N, C-alpha and C positions, 0 to 999 in steps of 0.2 A: 494379316491373314488373308491375303488376296486369293487363296485357293478355294475359299468357301463359295458356295453358290450365292449369287446376288439375288436379292428379293425380287428385282425387276425381271430377272431371268426366270424365276419360279412363276411369276405372274404370266409370263409368255408361255411357259410350259402348260400351265393350267388352262390357258385359252385354247391351246392346241388339243389338250386332252378333252376339253369340252366338245371339241369338234370330232372326237373319235380317233385322234392321231396316236396310234400304238407306239410309234417310234418316240414320240414326246413322252409318253408314259414310261417307256423303258429308260429314257434319260433321267426322268424324274426319280424313278426307283434307284437308279445307280447313284444319284447325287445324295439322296436322303435316307435310304434304307438303314445304313450303318449308324448314322447320326441319331435317328429315331430309336433304333434298337438300344444304343447306349443310354439314351434318356430313359427308356422303359426299364432297363436293367437297374438303373439307379433307384427306381421306385419299387421294383418287385424283386423278391429274393429268388424267384424261379426264372432262370434264363429261358427255359422252354416256353413258359407262359408269356414272357416278354416277346419272344419271337412270334408267337401266335397272334398276339394283340397287334403287333406292327404289321403282320401279314394281312390281318383283317382290315386294318386301316387302309392299306393300299387297295385291297379288293373293293372297299366301299368307295374310294375315290374314283375307281374305274366304273363300277356299276352305277354310281350316282353322278357320273360326269356331267349330266345335263344340268345339274344344280350348282356346279362349282363356279359358274360365271358370276354368281352373286357374291363370291368371297372377295372381300376388299384387301385383306392381309393374309395371303395364303400360308406364309411361314408361321405366323402366330396361330393360325387356324390348325395347322398340323400338330403343333405341340400341345395346344389346348385340347384337341380331340384325343390325342394320345394320353395326355394327363388324365382326362375324364375316364377313359377306358381302363386305365390302370387303377384309378380310385375305385371304380365299380368292381373290378376284380378283387381288390383288397377287401372291400366291404363285404362282398359275397362270400369269400372263402376264409378270411382271417379275422378282421376287426369289427365286422358288422357296422355299427354306426360311429365307431371311433374315428376321429380325424387323424390325418398323418402329421406327425411332428418331424419336420425336416432337420431338427437339431439333434435327433437321436443318432448316436453312433451305432451303426449296424453294418453287417457284412454286405459288400456290394461287389459287383464284377469289376475287374481291373480296367483302367482306362485304356482305350486304344490309342495308338500314336496320333498326336495332333499335328496340324500344319507347321508347328514350330520345328519339326524334324529337319527342314532344310536350313535352318538358321543356327542350330546348336549341335554340339558334339553328342555322340551316343551316351556318354556319361551324364551329361546335363539332362538329356531327355529322360533317361532312366530315373534320375533323382527327382525330376519334375513330376513324373508319374507317381512316384512314392509320396512326394509332398502333397500333391492334389488329393490322393487317396486318404491322406491323414486329416484333411479338412473336415469340419463338422458338415453333416449332410446338406443343410440348406446352403451353406457357403460354397460347398463343392458344386452343387447344382447351378447356383447363380454364376460362378466363375466359368463353368463349362458352357452354359448357354450363351454367355456374352463373349468370352474370349475364344471359344472354339466353334460355336455354332452361329455366331454373328448376330444374335438378337440384340435389340436396343434395350437399354436399362428399363425404359418405360414398358416395353413389351414383356420383359421378364417379371416386372411388378404385377402386371395384369395377369400373366400366366399363373403365377404362384399365389395370387390373391394377397399380396403384401404391399406395403407402401413403397414409393420410389425412394424415399430416404433410407428405408431398410435395405433395399438393393444396393444403393450407393455405399452405405456403411459396410455391408457384407463384402462387397467387391473390394473396397479399400483394405479391409482386414485380410482378405484372402491374398491380395497382391503383396501386402506388407509381410505376411507370414511366409509366403513362398519365397520372397526375396531374401529374408533372413535365413530361411531353411537352407537355401541353395548357397548363400554366402558362407555359411558355416561349413558346408560340405566343401566348397571351393578352397577355403583356407586350409583344409586338411589334405586336399588333393591337388595343390597348385602345380605339381610336377606333371600331372596328367591332363588337366584342363587348361586350354589356352585362355589367357587373361582377356584378350579382345573378344573371344567368343562368349566369355562369361558376362562381360559388360553389355554386349549386344543382346544377350538373352534377357538380362534384367530389364533393358529398355523395351524389349518386345512384350513384356508382361503388361506394360502401361499403354502400349499403342497397338 
């Protein structure tokens, strides 16, 4: 997934934003707005609220840019800040002191196309989206953060307040499930989907 922003690039953008560089801030917004919005939508049932929270996060980054020079891991900082904002919204409006159970099956917004688009046929991409959306919530979040947003497994464990072993197990189960899901589909639709594309897609799930 080479099309994702690299963490070192984000650090460079943060350094420039710290100096008041508006062009760097616009580039930062362009790279991360949709990713962060997708993550917020996975936590909140209300898409409008998710958009407001993400917008507020960007406003805070700009208005408090003098402080961001102290941030050592900007990508993890973004997701943790957004996660905390979503949790605060949920506690305030819905669950009060109840904690989130990521294993609950609930309605979430559809996944936007991932960087895998360039590697697989439209049919495979569509079935991948369907398969990812059918994952349990925690497994779906972990898979998305690692395979689409580029976070390291250790960072995801820290972000979601779970053990590294849990992240590893959930990622393994997600990949195994998705592989089986798509293989079943391919066996039914062999005349439509190219076999080499199918194999290449399965490999892309692991690397």
